[in-house]
N, C-alpha and C positions, 0 to 999 in steps of 0.2 A: 291172430297173434296170441302168444302165451308168454307171460313173464317167466324168465328162466334164470336170471342171475343178478346178484349184487356184487360189485367188485370193490375190494379194499387192498391197498398196497401194504406189504409187510416187510419188516427188516430181516427176520430170521425164521425160515420155515421150520428149523429144528425146534423152535420154541412155539410157534403158532400152531403147527399141525397137531402136536400132542394136546395143546389146550382145547382145540375144537373137537378133536376125536376122542381122546381119553377122558376129558373132563365134561365136555358138552354133548357127547354122544353122537357126533356126526361121523359120517363115513367119507373117506377120500375116494371119490368115484372116478376121477380122471386127473391127468397131469399133462400139460403141454410144455415141452422143453424147446426153447429157441436159443441154442448155444451161439448161433451166428449173430444174434441180437443181444445176448447176455441177459436174458430174463426167462423166468418160468412161471407158469400159471397152474395153480392147484384148485380143483373144484371139489367142494364138500357139500353134502346135504344130509338131512335126516331121513333115514329109511325106516319103514315100519318095524317095530320091535319083532325080533325073530327072523327078519328077512336077511338072508346071507348074500353078501355081494361077492360074486365069484370072478368078476372081471379084474384084469390087471391094469391099473392106471397107466396111461401112456400108450396102450395098444389101440389098434383100430377098433376093436370091439368096444372098448371103453369110450372111445370117441363117438361111436354110433349111439351108444346109450345116452351119453351126455347131450348130444344135439337132437335127441328125440324125446327127452323126458318131459313129463307134465309138471313136475315139481320145480322148485327154485333152488339153485345152487348158490353157495357163497364162494366167489372166486377170489382167491388170494394171489396177488401179483408180487413176485419177488424179483427185484433187480439185483442180479448177481454182484456180490461184493459188499453189499450194505451190511451184512452180518459180521464182517470183520473189519469194517472201516471205522476207526476210532473217531474220525472227524464227522461221521454221519450222525446228525442230531435227532434222527427219527422223523416219522411222518406226522403231518398235521391231522390230529384225530377229530377235529370238529369241536363245536360247542363254545367257541370264542365268539366275540361280537360279530354279527352278520354272517356267521358260518351257516351254511345250508344243511350239511349232513349232521344228524344228531346221534343215531345209534342203530344197532341191530338188537334183536331180542330173542329170548327163548321163553317158551311157555312150559310151565312145570305144574305138577300136582301140589307141591308143597314148597313155597318160596323159602321158608325158614330152613327146612331140611336140606334143600339144594344149596342154599347160601352157606350153611355150616359145612357141608361137604367141600365146597370150593375154598372156604377159608382154611380148612384143615389141609388142603392141598397146596396152600401157600399163596392163593390169589389175594389181590388187594381190591378193595371196594371203594367206589365213589360214594355209595350209600348202602348201608346194611338195612335189613327189613324193618327194624324198629327205630331207625334214625329219621329225623325230620318229621314233617306233619303227616306224610302219606305212609301209613304203616302197611306192612305186608308187601312192599314193593322194594326191589333192590337193583343196584347197578354194580356190576363187577367189571374190572378192567381186564382186557385181553393183554397179551404180551407187548403189543405196540401202544397200549393206552386207549384203544377204542372202547367206548362204553357198550356193554352188553346188558340190556335190561332183563331182569328176571321177573316174569309175570305169572301170576296164578291163573291156570286155565279154568274154564268153567267146570263145575261139578258134573254137568251133563255130558261133558266130552267123553267119547268112547275111544280113548287113546292109551295104549299100554306103555309107550315110551316115557321114561322119566323126564326127558327134555326133548323139545322139538324147536327147530329154527322157526321163529314165528313172525318176525317183522323186520322191516327196514324203515327207518324214519328219516324224512328229509323235510326241511322247512320250505314253504312256498310263499310267494308274494301275493298272488291273486288266485283264489280258489276257482273262480269262474273259468279262467284260462287254463289252469292246470287240470281241472277235472275234464274239460272238453278234450284236451290233448291225450290224457291217458285212456279215456273212453275210446278214442280212435285206435288205440292199441289193444282193445278188447277188454280193458279192465272195467270192473263194476264196483260201484260204491255200496259197501255192505252196511256201513254205519257212519253217522256223523255225531259229533259231540260239540256243543257250543257253550262256551263259558264267557265270562265278562270280557276278558282281554284276548282270548285266543279260541280257535276252533280246531278240531281234529277230524280228519276224514280217513276212513279205513277202506282201502281198495283191494280187491282180490283179482286174481288172474281169470281169464275167460273160462278156464276149466272148472271153476267153482260154481256150484248151483246158485241160482238166484235165491236170496233170502237166507243164505248160510249165516250162521252166527260165528263171528271170527274167533272168539275165545273157545269155540268147540272144534275148530278146524285143525287138520293136520298140516295143511299148507300155510305158508306165511301170507301176511298182508303187507301192503305198502301204506305206511302211515304218513299222511301229508299234514303238517302242522302249519297253521296260518295265524300269525300274530296280527290282530286287527289293526287296520290303518295303513299297513304297508302298501296295500293296493292303491292308495290315494297319494302316495309319495313318489313322484316321478323320478327322483334321484336314487331311490332305494334299490339295492341289488344284493342278493345273497352271494357269498363266495361258493363256488360249485365244486371245489375239491381238486381242480386241475390247474389252478394258478401256480406260477412259480413261487416257491417258498411256502405254499399252503397245500401241497399235494398230500392226499390221504385216501379218502373216498374217491373212486374213479368214475363209476357209472352204474346204471342198471341196464339189463339187456333183455331182449325179446326174441323168441323164435317165430319166424313167419314162413309161409309157404313160398312167397315170392318177394324177395328183398326190394326189387325195383318197384313193384306195385305198392308195397307198404310205404316206401319213401314218397311215391307220388301222392299217396293218401295224406301224408303229413306236410308235404311241400306247400300246399296252399294255405296252411296256417301261418306261414311267414316267419317261423323261428329259425330257420336255416339249418345247415349241416356242418358238423365238424369234419366229416368225410362223406362224400357222395359215393354211391356204390361202385362207380368206375374210376374213382380217384385213387392215386397211389398204386402200389404194386399188388395189393390184395384186392382183386376184383370181386364184386358180389357181396361185399361187406360194407355196412354203413354205420355212421354215428350221426344221429340227429340231435339237435338241441331242443330241450323242452322249454316252456315259457320262462323258466328261471335260469336257463343256460346250463342245466345239468346235461351231461352226455348220456344219450340213450342208444345203446348198440342194437343194431338190427341184423340178425343172423339168420341164414337160411336153415330151416328145419331139415335135419338130416346131416347138416354140416357141409364142409368143403375141405379142400386141401389147404391147410393153413401154413404149410411149410415147416411144421415142427419136426423134431427128431423123435420118431416113434419107437416104442418098445416092441420087440418081437413077442407075439402072443402065441 
């Protein structure tokens, strides 16, 4: 398995897409339109500096690229009509009490320069680089209010891009259970940081070499944040981003060679499935639950016919 996506729901693609492409340097690599269900999916990723993307989003060629990539895409889900619904109050962006989802992040060469550039472009900040106790670290809001951390990459990194999509952070209750689960999906622990009240675990996809330094990497990491003591509280549970009234973050997703075999490998862990491979109308696609109840999409490498309205290429 390879980690392939992080999904966030958005209100207005005409605002979100320019933010992530024009300001954060990502490329729109594919789009899946489902007019029959009134939603669209936009997939963005960071490509190496100078690499020209010649495929047209929405075409079969772009689909083939998306479902075979080694990198990680940011999937933005747009439910049609939210952009013009005055009564729509927006998505739940996380970081309230017991929220599981925290943020995504970009790595940059110069946090101050990037933050100044984003401020000039009209972006608002949760934290500017010199605010608070932790200097040289920033959080900018995306158009929906999701937090995007701006992190300085290592001086040893051989990356020409000004910005790279670098992490997804979710909170976990019990690291022993979560690490075992994600290792089943091919992820490897690159680094652990243990503090008085919390610990951080940085996991990378199976395509990343053992011993890689995450602040030197082009690919993102999955950051698992553990607040000490939650594992001993039988009643504690994080919100997973899919509850009614708290929807925002949706899932992370993995590409696998055999969806059925991958699900069999997870089934014995006992966390269950939101959708079994043969449930519903879309056969061969699954959503497993991780130990905290986050949805984990299991997708066949190479893709399948999702029933979207394709663009002629």
